[in-house]
VMD Tcl script that builds the backbone (N, CA, C; Angstrom):
set m [mol new atoms 225]
animate dup $m
set s [atomselect $m all]
$s set {name element resname resid chain x y z} {
  {N N ALA 1 A 0.907 -1.398 0.553}
  {CA C ALA 1 A -0.130 -0.187 -0.128}
  {C C ALA 1 A 0.930 1.129 -0.142}
  {N N MET 2 A 1.945 1.193 -0.297}
  {CA C MET 2 A 2.526 2.344 -0.463}
  {C C MET 2 A 2.990 3.359 -1.201}
  {N N ASP 3 A 1.787 2.838 -2.541}
  {CA C ASP 3 A 1.488 3.535 -3.732}
  {C C ASP 3 A 0.464 4.890 -2.643}
  {N N LYS 4 A 0.020 4.594 -2.009}
  {CA C LYS 4 A -1.204 5.292 -1.417}
  {C C LYS 4 A -0.499 6.222 -0.302}
  {N N PRO 5 A -1.609 7.310 -0.120}
  {CA C PRO 5 A -0.839 8.377 0.863}
  {C C PRO 5 A -1.679 7.522 2.006}
  {N N ILE 6 A -0.539 7.998 3.101}
  {CA C ILE 6 A -0.830 7.572 4.578}
  {C C ILE 6 A -2.112 7.950 4.585}
  {N N ASP 7 A -2.802 8.896 4.668}
  {CA C ASP 7 A -4.319 8.870 5.584}
  {C C ASP 7 A -5.429 8.323 4.396}
  {N N SER 8 A -4.677 7.713 4.102}
  {CA C SER 8 A -5.813 6.675 3.213}
  {C C SER 8 A -6.474 5.718 3.853}
  {N N ALA 9 A -8.253 5.335 3.521}
  {CA C ALA 9 A -8.543 4.240 4.495}
  {C C ALA 9 A -7.941 2.858 4.629}
  {N N GLU 10 A -7.055 2.637 2.811}
  {CA C GLU 10 A -6.672 1.233 3.286}
  {C C GLU 10 A -5.647 1.222 3.960}
  {N N VAL 11 A -4.448 1.989 3.613}
  {CA C VAL 11 A -3.204 2.345 4.770}
  {C C VAL 11 A -3.913 2.403 6.066}
  {N N GLN 12 A -4.806 3.340 6.505}
  {CA C GLN 12 A -5.231 3.155 8.013}
  {C C GLN 12 A -5.581 1.803 8.420}
  {N N GLU 13 A -6.275 1.691 7.664}
  {CA C GLU 13 A -6.769 -0.344 8.011}
  {C C GLU 13 A -5.755 -0.837 8.200}
  {N N LEU 14 A -4.368 -1.253 7.415}
  {CA C LEU 14 A -3.705 -1.971 7.586}
  {C C LEU 14 A -2.642 -1.391 8.961}
  {N N ILE 15 A -3.135 -0.104 9.131}
  {CA C ILE 15 A -1.970 0.171 10.276}
  {C C ILE 15 A -2.995 -0.085 11.574}
  {N N ASP 16 A -4.263 0.157 11.735}
  {CA C ASP 16 A -5.070 -0.181 13.048}
  {C C ASP 16 A -4.990 -1.952 12.971}
  {N N GLN 17 A -5.085 -2.854 11.640}
  {CA C GLN 17 A -4.599 -4.145 12.068}
  {C C GLN 17 A -3.108 -4.485 12.567}
  {N N HIS 18 A -2.173 -3.829 12.228}
  {CA C HIS 18 A -0.631 -3.749 13.107}
  {C C HIS 18 A -0.737 -4.130 14.536}
  {N N HIS 19 A -2.010 -2.528 15.030}
  {CA C HIS 19 A -1.673 -2.369 15.825}
  {C C HIS 19 A -2.283 -2.911 16.813}
  {N N LYS 20 A -3.492 -3.829 16.146}
  {CA C LYS 20 A -4.246 -4.564 16.911}
  {C C LYS 20 A -3.367 -5.883 17.196}
  {N N GLY 21 A -2.613 -6.294 16.032}
  {CA C GLY 21 A -1.577 -7.540 16.448}
  {C C GLY 21 A -0.777 -7.114 17.169}
  {N N ILE 22 A -0.229 -6.135 17.593}
  {CA C ILE 22 A 0.989 -6.059 18.859}
  {C C ILE 22 A -0.145 -6.069 20.027}
  {N N GLU 23 A -1.088 -5.721 20.141}
  {CA C GLU 23 A -2.090 -6.131 21.542}
  {C C GLU 23 A -2.685 -7.293 21.505}
  {N N PHE 24 A -2.176 -7.984 20.793}
  {CA C PHE 24 A -2.648 -9.486 21.081}
  {C C PHE 24 A -1.399 -10.154 22.224}
  {N N PHE 25 A -0.088 -9.371 21.723}
  {CA C PHE 25 A 0.742 -9.536 22.890}
  {C C PHE 25 A 0.882 -8.563 24.487}
  {N N TYR 26 A 0.507 -7.701 24.086}
  {CA C TYR 26 A 0.462 -6.712 25.040}
  {C C TYR 26 A -0.585 -5.528 24.756}
  {N N LYS 27 A -0.687 -4.660 25.958}
  {CA C LYS 27 A -1.679 -3.143 26.048}
  {C C LYS 27 A -0.706 -2.166 25.511}
  {N N CYS 28 A -1.006 -2.016 24.003}
  {CA C CYS 28 A -0.345 -0.873 23.452}
  {C C CYS 28 A -0.629 0.388 23.209}
  {N N SER 29 A -0.912 1.554 24.395}
  {CA C SER 29 A -1.385 2.807 24.189}
  {C C SER 29 A -0.872 3.500 22.608}
  {N N TYR 30 A -1.867 4.682 22.462}
  {CA C TYR 30 A -1.522 4.861 21.500}
  {C C TYR 30 A 0.139 6.104 21.573}
  {N N GLU 31 A -0.154 6.329 22.952}
  {CA C GLU 31 A 1.484 7.205 23.315}
  {C C GLU 31 A 2.591 6.165 22.558}
  {N N MET 32 A 2.272 4.711 23.467}
  {CA C MET 32 A 3.355 3.959 23.463}
  {C C MET 32 A 3.539 3.277 21.521}
  {N N TYR 33 A 2.180 3.204 21.127}
  {CA C TYR 33 A 2.610 2.633 19.931}
  {C C TYR 33 A 3.032 3.863 19.198}
  {N N ARG 34 A 3.071 5.659 19.446}
  {CA C ARG 34 A 4.305 6.364 18.751}
  {C C ARG 34 A 5.162 6.444 18.917}
  {N N GLY 35 A 6.061 5.713 20.041}
  {CA C GLY 35 A 6.808 5.145 20.322}
  {C C GLY 35 A 7.991 4.041 19.919}
  {N N LEU 36 A 7.045 3.255 19.586}
  {CA C LEU 36 A 7.192 2.113 18.302}
  {C C LEU 36 A 7.373 3.157 17.318}
  {N N ALA 37 A 6.813 3.458 16.408}
  {CA C ALA 37 A 7.168 3.787 15.209}
  {C C ALA 37 A 8.658 4.719 14.735}
  {N N GLN 38 A 8.392 5.107 16.179}
  {CA C GLN 38 A 10.392 5.878 16.363}
  {C C GLN 38 A 11.119 4.942 16.467}
  {N N MET 39 A 11.200 3.883 16.651}
  {CA C MET 39 A 12.296 2.375 16.922}
  {C C MET 39 A 12.214 2.291 15.313}
  {N N TYR 40 A 11.255 2.362 14.520}
  {CA C TYR 40 A 11.498 1.815 13.132}
  {C C TYR 40 A 11.931 2.505 12.634}
  {N N ILE 41 A 12.542 3.919 12.731}
  {CA C ILE 41 A 13.466 4.958 12.081}
  {C C ILE 41 A 14.492 5.330 12.957}
  {N N ASN 42 A 14.381 5.122 14.023}
  {CA C ASN 42 A 15.466 5.866 15.013}
  {C C ASN 42 A 16.867 4.149 15.494}
  {N N ASP 43 A 16.176 2.865 15.347}
  {CA C ASP 43 A 16.747 1.994 15.800}
  {C C ASP 43 A 17.034 0.887 14.791}
  {N N PRO 44 A 18.658 0.614 13.863}
  {CA C PRO 44 A 18.509 0.076 12.828}
  {C C PRO 44 A 18.196 -1.212 12.957}
  {N N ARG 45 A 17.658 -2.039 14.088}
  {CA C ARG 45 A 17.457 -3.600 14.229}
  {C C ARG 45 A 15.939 -3.258 13.800}
  {N N TYR 46 A 15.029 -2.431 14.383}
  {CA C TYR 46 A 13.974 -2.238 13.989}
  {C C TYR 46 A 13.999 -1.962 12.355}
  {N N GLY 47 A 14.288 -0.426 12.081}
  {CA C GLY 47 A 14.126 -0.390 10.524}
  {C C GLY 47 A 14.360 -1.617 9.785}
  {N N ALA 48 A 15.507 -2.591 10.198}
  {CA C ALA 48 A 16.503 -3.265 8.856}
  {C C ALA 48 A 14.706 -4.404 8.309}
  {N N TYR 49 A 14.263 -4.751 9.320}
  {CA C TYR 49 A 12.769 -5.565 9.899}
  {C C TYR 49 A 12.311 -5.070 8.311}
  {N N TYR 50 A 11.661 -3.948 8.430}
  {CA C TYR 50 A 10.624 -3.350 7.408}
  {C C TYR 50 A 11.259 -3.134 6.093}
  {N N GLU 51 A 13.115 -2.563 6.093}
  {CA C GLU 51 A 13.317 -2.225 4.797}
  {C C GLU 51 A 13.646 -3.386 4.041}
  {N N LYS 52 A 13.837 -4.641 4.246}
  {CA C LYS 52 A 13.992 -5.767 3.469}
  {C C LYS 52 A 13.049 -6.170 2.786}
  {N N PHE 53 A 11.645 -6.117 3.214}
  {CA C PHE 53 A 10.695 -5.919 2.230}
  {C C PHE 53 A 10.529 -5.338 1.194}
  {N N ARG 54 A 10.782 -3.882 1.721}
  {CA C ARG 54 A 10.958 -2.970 0.278}
  {C C ARG 54 A 11.114 -1.633 0.804}
  {N N PRO 55 A 12.659 -0.940 -0.044}
  {CA C PRO 55 A 13.201 0.436 0.648}
  {C C PRO 55 A 12.380 1.413 0.902}
  {N N GLY 56 A 12.158 1.958 1.862}
  {CA C GLY 56 A 11.707 3.010 2.396}
  {C C GLY 56 A 10.272 2.910 3.120}
  {N N LEU 57 A 9.968 1.258 3.363}
  {CA C LEU 57 A 8.907 0.786 3.971}
  {C C LEU 57 A 8.782 1.450 5.579}
  {N N ALA 58 A 10.319 1.070 6.625}
  {CA C ALA 58 A 10.285 1.379 7.679}
  {C C ALA 58 A 9.714 3.400 7.887}
  {N N LYS 59 A 9.830 3.790 7.139}
  {CA C LYS 59 A 9.542 5.300 6.799}
  {C C LYS 59 A 7.851 5.302 6.621}
  {N N PHE 60 A 8.158 4.890 6.117}
  {CA C PHE 60 A 6.513 4.702 5.835}
  {C C PHE 60 A 5.677 4.479 6.948}
  {N N VAL 61 A 5.933 3.617 7.012}
  {CA C VAL 61 A 5.252 2.405 8.449}
  {C C VAL 61 A 5.182 3.601 10.046}
  {N N HIS 62 A 6.400 4.492 9.775}
  {CA C HIS 62 A 6.881 5.004 10.721}
  {C C HIS 62 A 5.705 6.439 10.467}
  {N N ASP 63 A 5.322 6.800 9.464}
  {CA C ASP 63 A 4.460 8.138 9.356}
  {C C ASP 63 A 3.240 7.818 8.937}
  {N N ALA 64 A 2.853 6.510 9.084}
  {CA C ALA 64 A 1.233 6.230 8.660}
  {C C ALA 64 A 0.849 6.243 10.146}
  {N N ILE 65 A 2.136 5.751 10.812}
  {CA C ILE 65 A 1.407 5.233 12.722}
  {C C ILE 65 A 1.305 6.261 13.113}
  {N N ILE 66 A 2.212 7.551 13.396}
  {CA C ILE 66 A 1.826 8.763 13.664}
  {C C ILE 66 A 0.611 9.891 13.153}
  {N N TYR 67 A 0.456 9.183 12.275}
  {CA C TYR 67 A -1.148 9.666 11.723}
  {C C TYR 67 A -2.078 8.918 12.079}
  {N N HIS 68 A -2.016 7.822 12.276}
  {CA C HIS 68 A -3.282 7.163 13.111}
  {C C HIS 68 A -3.400 7.559 14.348}
  {N N CYS 69 A -1.718 7.470 15.174}
  {CA C CYS 69 A -2.012 7.964 16.569}
  {C C CYS 69 A -2.599 9.426 16.637}
  {N N ASP 70 A -2.003 10.505 15.800}
  {CA C ASP 70 A -2.963 11.902 15.472}
  {C C ASP 70 A -4.230 11.421 15.774}
  {N N GLN 71 A -4.855 10.780 14.806}
  {CA C GLN 71 A -6.354 11.062 14.484}
  {C C GLN 71 A -7.259 10.336 16.130}
  {N N HIS 72 A -6.057 9.642 17.104}
  {CA C HIS 72 A -6.623 9.277 18.131}
  {C C HIS 72 A -6.512 9.379 19.130}
  {N N LYS 73 A -6.049 10.892 18.994}
  {CA C LYS 73 A -5.777 12.028 20.377}
  {C C LYS 73 A -6.671 11.493 21.458}
  {N N GLY 74 A -6.604 11.379 22.832}
  {CA C GLY 74 A -7.285 11.830 23.547}
  {C C GLY 74 A -8.414 10.362 24.045}
  {N N LYS 75 A -7.557 9.175 23.144}
  {CA C LYS 75 A -8.418 7.920 23.669}
  {C C LYS 75 A -7.814 7.332 23.580}
}
mol reanalyze $m
mol bondsrecalc $m
mol representation Tube
mol addrep $m
């Protein structure tokens, strides 16, 4: 879905599924989820996971998560 804007319904549905997948293992507030997104671009180990699928994917997922969290402020 990298060919779509981060605010598209398709991308945001995928991010919502990603968030729910994480919550299968532990409660992940939007604040914590935002911190996880930062790790995708600040920690090479996390970024490498996404980059092996497609160059630029770590930043794309980061940006989409930040947008997602911004849409859920106060929740």
